[in-house]
C-alpha positions in Angstrom: -34.8 21.5 35.4 -37.1 24.0 37.1 -40.4 22.8 38.7 -43.1 23.7 36.2 -46.7 22.8 37.0 -48.2 20.7 39.8 -47.8 17.0 40.2 -51.2 15.3 40.4 -52.2 11.8 41.6 -51.8 9.7 38.4 -54.4 7.2 39.7 -57.2 9.8 39.7 -59.5 8.8 36.8 -60.4 12.4 36.2 -56.8 13.2 35.6 -55.9 10.0 33.7 -58.7 10.1 31.2 -59.0 13.7 29.9 -57.5 14.7 26.6 -54.5 16.9 26.4 -56.5 20.1 26.0 -54.2 22.7 24.6 -54.6 25.4 21.9 -55.2 23.7 18.6 -51.8 24.8 17.2 -49.9 23.2 20.1 -50.9 19.6 19.4 -50.9 17.7 16.2 -54.0 16.0 14.6 -57.3 15.0 16.1 -57.4 12.7 19.1 -55.3 9.7 18.0 -54.1 11.4 14.8 -50.6 11.4 13.4 -48.5 14.3 12.1 -47.1 14.1 8.6 -43.6 13.7 10.1 -44.8 10.3 11.4 -45.1 9.0 7.8 -41.2 8.9 7.6 -40.0 5.3 7.7 -37.8 5.7 10.8 -40.9 6.3 13.0 -42.4 3.5 15.0 -45.9 3.6 16.3 -47.3 2.9 19.8 -51.0 2.0 19.9 -52.6 2.5 23.3 -55.5 0.5 24.8 -58.0 3.2 23.6 -56.7 3.1 20.1 -54.7 6.3 20.2 -51.5 6.2 18.2 -48.3 7.8 19.3 -45.4 7.8 16.8 -41.8 7.9 18.1 -38.2 7.5 16.9 -35.8 5.3 18.8 -32.1 6.2 18.9 -29.6 4.7 21.3 -31.5 4.3 24.5 -34.0 7.1 23.8 -37.6 7.1 22.4 -38.6 10.6 21.2 -42.1 11.6 20.3 -42.2 14.5 17.7 -44.2 17.1 19.4 -47.3 17.0 21.7 -49.8 14.3 20.8 -53.5 15.1 21.3 -54.3 11.9 23.1 -55.7 11.0 26.6 -53.3 11.3 29.5 -54.0 7.7 30.1 -52.7 6.8 26.6 -49.6 9.0 27.2 -49.0 7.2 30.5 -49.2 3.8 28.8 -46.6 4.9 26.2 -44.2 6.2 28.9 -44.6 3.1 31.0 -44.1 0.7 28.0 -40.9 2.5 27.0 -39.4 2.6 30.5 -40.2 -1.1 31.1 -38.1 -2.0 28.1 -35.1 0.1 28.9 -35.9 3.1 26.8 -35.8 6.7 28.0 -39.0 8.4 26.6 -39.2 12.1 25.8 -41.3 14.6 23.8 -39.7 17.3 21.7 -40.5 20.1 21.0 -43.6 20.8 23.2 -45.3 23.8 24.8 -45.6 24.1 28.5 -48.5 21.9 29.7 -49.6 20.6 33.1 -50.5 17.1 31.8 -46.8 16.5 31.3 -46.0 17.1 34.9 -48.7 14.6 35.9 -46.6 11.9 34.4 -43.4 12.9 36.1 -41.9 14.8 33.1 -39.9 17.9 33.6 -39.5 20.7 31.1 -36.2 21.9 29.8 -36.4 24.8 27.5 -34.5 24.0 24.3 -35.6 26.7 21.9 -38.5 28.5 20.5 -41.0 28.6 17.7 -41.4 31.7 15.6 -45.0 32.6 14.7 -45.9 35.3 12.1 -49.4 36.7 12.1 -50.5 36.7 8.5 -53.5 39.1 8.4 -51.2 42.0 9.0 -48.1 40.6 7.2 -46.6 43.2 4.8 -43.1 44.1 3.5 -44.0 47.8 3.6 -42.3 50.1 6.0 -39.1 49.7 7.9 -39.9 46.6 10.0 -39.1 44.1 7.2 -37.0 46.4 5.0 -34.1 43.9 4.8 -36.4 41.1 3.7 -38.0 43.4 1.1 -34.7 44.4 -0.3 -33.4 40.8 -0.6 -36.6 39.7 -2.4 -36.3 42.6 -4.8 -32.6 41.9 -5.5 -33.4 38.3 -6.3 -36.0 39.3 -8.8 -33.5 41.6 -10.5 -31.2 38.6 -10.9 -33.9 36.9 -12.9 -34.9 34.4 -10.2 -38.4 33.2 -9.5 -40.1 31.4 -6.6 -43.0 29.0 -7.2 -45.3 26.9 -5.0 -45.8 23.5 -6.6 -48.5 21.1 -5.5 -48.1 17.3 -5.7 -47.8 15.1 -7.6 -44.2 16.1 -8.6 -42.4 14.9 -11.7 -39.4 12.6 -11.1 -37.1 15.2 -12.7 -38.2 17.8 -10.1 -37.6 15.4 -7.2 -34.2 14.6 -8.6 -33.3 18.3 -8.8 -34.4 19.0 -5.2 -32.5 15.9 -4.0 -29.3 17.4 -5.6 -29.9 20.6 -3.7 -30.4 18.6 -0.5 -27.3 16.5 -1.0 -25.2 19.6 -1.7 -26.6 21.3 1.4 -25.7 18.3 3.6 -22.3 17.9 2.0 -21.5 21.5 2.7 -22.0 20.8 6.4 -20.2 17.5 6.5 -23.1 15.7 8.3 -25.6 13.1 7.5 -29.4 13.7 7.8 -30.7 14.5 11.2 -33.6 12.0 11.7 -34.7 12.5 15.3 -37.5 15.0 16.0 -37.5 16.5 12.6 -38.0 15.7 8.9 -35.4 14.5 6.5 -35.1 13.9 2.8 -37.1 10.8 2.1 -38.5 10.9 -1.5 -42.0 9.6 -0.8 -42.3 12.1 2.1 -41.1 15.0 0.0 -43.2 13.9 -3.0 -46.4 14.1 -0.8 -45.9 17.8 0.1 -46.3 21.1 -1.7 -42.8 22.4 -2.6 -41.6 26.0 -2.7 -38.7 26.2 -5.2 -36.4 29.0 -6.2 -35.1 28.9 -9.8 -32.5 31.1 -11.5 -32.9 32.5 -15.0 -31.5 29.2 -16.5 -34.3 27.3 -14.6 -31.8 25.7 -12.2 -33.3 25.0 -8.8 -31.3 27.0 -6.2 -33.3 26.2 -3.1 -36.5 24.4 -1.9 -38.7 23.9 1.1 -41.5 21.4 1.7 -44.7 22.9 3.1 -46.6 21.3 6.0 -50.0 22.8 6.0 -52.6 20.0 6.4 -52.6 19.6 10.2 -54.3 22.9 10.9 -56.4 25.0 8.3 -55.4 28.2 10.2 -51.7 27.6 10.1 -48.9 26.6 7.7 -45.3 25.9 8.2 -42.1 24.6 6.5 -40.0 21.5 7.2 -36.8 21.1 5.2 -35.3 24.4 4.1 -32.2 23.8 1.9 -30.2 25.7 -0.8 -27.2 25.3 -3.0 -23.9 26.7 -1.6 -23.7 29.1 -4.5 -27.3 30.4 -4.2 -27.2 34.2 -4.2 -27.8 36.2 -1.0 -31.5 36.7 -0.3 -32.6 33.4 -1.8 -34.2 32.1 1.4 -35.7 35.5 2.2 -37.5 35.4 -1.1 -38.7 31.8 -0.5 -40.1 32.6 2.9 -41.9 35.7 1.6 -43.5 33.8 -1.2 -44.7 31.1 1.3 -46.1 33.7 3.7 -47.9 35.5 0.9 -49.3 32.1 -0.3 -50.6 31.2 3.1 -52.1 34.6 3.6 -54.0 34.4 0.3 -55.3 31.0 1.4 -56.8 32.6 4.4 -54.5 31.2 7.0 -53.9 33.2 10.2 -50.4 32.1 11.1 -47.2 31.1 9.5 -45.0 29.1 11.7 -41.3 29.5 11.0 -40.7 26.3 12.8 -38.8 25.2 15.9 -35.5 27.0 16.3 -33.0 25.2 18.7 -31.4 27.4 21.4 -33.6 30.4 20.7 -34.5 32.4 23.8 -32.5 30.3 26.3 -31.5 31.8 29.6 -27.8 31.5 30.4 -28.6 31.9 34.1 -30.1 28.4 34.1 -27.3 25.8 34.3 -28.6 23.3 31.8 -29.7 26.0 29.3 -26.2 27.6 29.7 -24.8 24.2 28.9 -26.9 24.0 25.7 -25.7 27.4 24.6 -22.1 26.3 25.2 -22.7 23.2 23.1 -24.4 25.3 20.4 -21.4 27.6 20.2 -18.9 24.7 20.1 -21.0 23.0 17.4 -21.7 26.0 15.2 -19.7 24.7 12.3 -22.1 21.7 12.2 -25.4 23.5 12.9 -25.7 27.2 13.2 -28.7 27.6 15.4 -27.8 31.2 16.2 -27.7 32.1 12.5 -31.0 30.4 12.0 -32.6 32.4 14.8 -31.1 35.6 13.4 -32.5 34.8 9.9 -36.0 34.1 11.2 -36.0 37.2 13.3 -36.0 39.3 10.1 -39.6 38.4 9.7 -40.5 39.8 13.2 -42.2 36.7 14.6 -43.6 36.2 18.0 -41.3 33.7 19.7 -43.1 31.0 21.8 -40.9 28.8 24.1 -40.5 25.1 23.3 -39.3 22.4 25.7 -37.9 18.9 25.9 -40.2 16.9 28.2 -38.3 14.2 30.0 -37.8 12.7 33.5 -34.6 13.8 35.3 -33.2 10.3 35.4 -33.8 9.9 31.7 -32.2 13.2 30.6 -28.6 12.0 30.1 -29.7 9.2 27.7 -32.0 11.5 25.8 -29.4 14.3 25.6 -26.9 11.8 24.2 -29.2 10.6 21.5 -30.3 14.2 20.6 -26.7 15.5 20.4 -25.5 12.5 18.4 -28.4 13.1 16.0 -27.7 16.8 15.8 -23.9 16.8 15.4 -22.8 13.3 14.9 -21.0 10.8 17.2 -17.8 12.8 17.6 -19.5 15.9 19.0 -21.8 13.7 21.1 -18.7 12.5 22.9 -18.2 16.0 24.2 -21.7 16.1 25.6 -21.1 12.7 27.3 -18.0 14.2 28.8 -19.9 17.2 30.1 -22.5 15.1 31.8 -19.9 12.7 33.2 -20.0 8.9 33.6 -23.7 8.8 34.2 -24.5 8.6 30.5 -22.2 5.6 30.1 -23.8 3.9 33.1 -27.3 4.4 31.7 -26.1 3.2 28.3 -24.8 0.0 29.7 -27.9 -0.6 31.8 -30.4 0.2 29.0 -28.9 -0.8 25.7 -29.1 -4.5 25.8 -32.8 -4.5 26.8 -33.7 -1.7 24.5 -32.0 -3.3 21.5 -33.7 -6.6 22.1 -37.0 -4.9 22.5 -36.7 -2.8 19.3 -35.4 -5.8 17.3 -38.8 -7.3 17.8 -40.4 -4.3 16.1 -38.0 -3.2 13.4 -38.7 -0.4 11.0 -39.9 -2.2 7.9 -42.3 -1.9 5.0 -46.0 -1.2 5.9 -47.8 -3.9 7.8 -51.5 -4.6 8.0 -53.7 -2.7 10.5 -55.2 -5.9 11.9 -52.0 -7.4 13.1 -52.5 -9.3 16.4 -51.5 -7.4 19.5 -47.9 -8.5 20.3 -47.8 -6.9 23.8 -51.2 -7.9 25.1 -53.5 -5.8 27.4 -54.6 -3.6 24.6 -51.2 -2.0 23.9 -49.2 -2.7 20.7 -46.1 -1.4 19.1 -45.4 -1.6 15.4 -43.8 0.5 12.7 -46.0 3.4 11.4 -47.8 2.5 8.2 -46.7 4.9 5.6 
């Protein structure tokens, strides 16, 4: 990891108490708020002494926060300390570069980028987006249509998009990735607007769920899935329709979402290792193809990082790789890092499993539960 930002005295009240002040689009929710991803049932919720809520997903010996929370640095410090004291390696992913992270001993490893399309000037005219324009026109000639459907959704529609999702997953031979990203959970999908592509027989070829309630100036997508036999240009047409919808609604930006491995520098050893893993695991997840697809929309690429301590990196890398490509491919990553991962695993796993067993993911619980950890800090599953 390169040194990014200064390290400040964590005991300084002026440092410990201020909010993570970043541009609105780089942090989710109001202070203490939760992103929509945190409504997924695999998220647990940490409640700090000031009432701020930080969702996270625990896998193996890692505890990963989805994105950058807009909470006080004191609340973030409480979360990090609570996880470490119980044998878990905390991390935040993906996040922008921010000095408050260095204040807590976190280092930044670039793991990809987020593509942002400015909507006021978005147009398919001219040569810049010629390929996208041609793909969308070809799909219309095939008799296909793209619709944006608000909730609530009929059960038949949800069943149809589930079939698309299952076929997409089966084609890649992998289960759902559930760490740091959304996955197909019917109540979660049912709560979102859906963009669906239908053929002339009204069969759904592709869908995406829209995430557009965290920032009135921006909209984005989460799951983006299609049938194996969907015609070429299906996803181009879907993205165009979503961009045009957001522009008509007066939004300024269309986020194409986080793209792993985009913009990595092979001159940096760890980034070179990630690129190597990406090439080896391309049959499971083609991050390079995803970046090429999104580049057709001419976005501005903003770097995104994994925020983690050096000593915690092997455990977090193991969890992320296993989530991304399954246990078999994760074994290659453990081999690349050496025995340190296994040593960390043995040291952490017993304590971490015992800790998490006390707070399992389960149906919603009441907000007024007694504080099980004392001193104003509680940990319980997120209430969907």
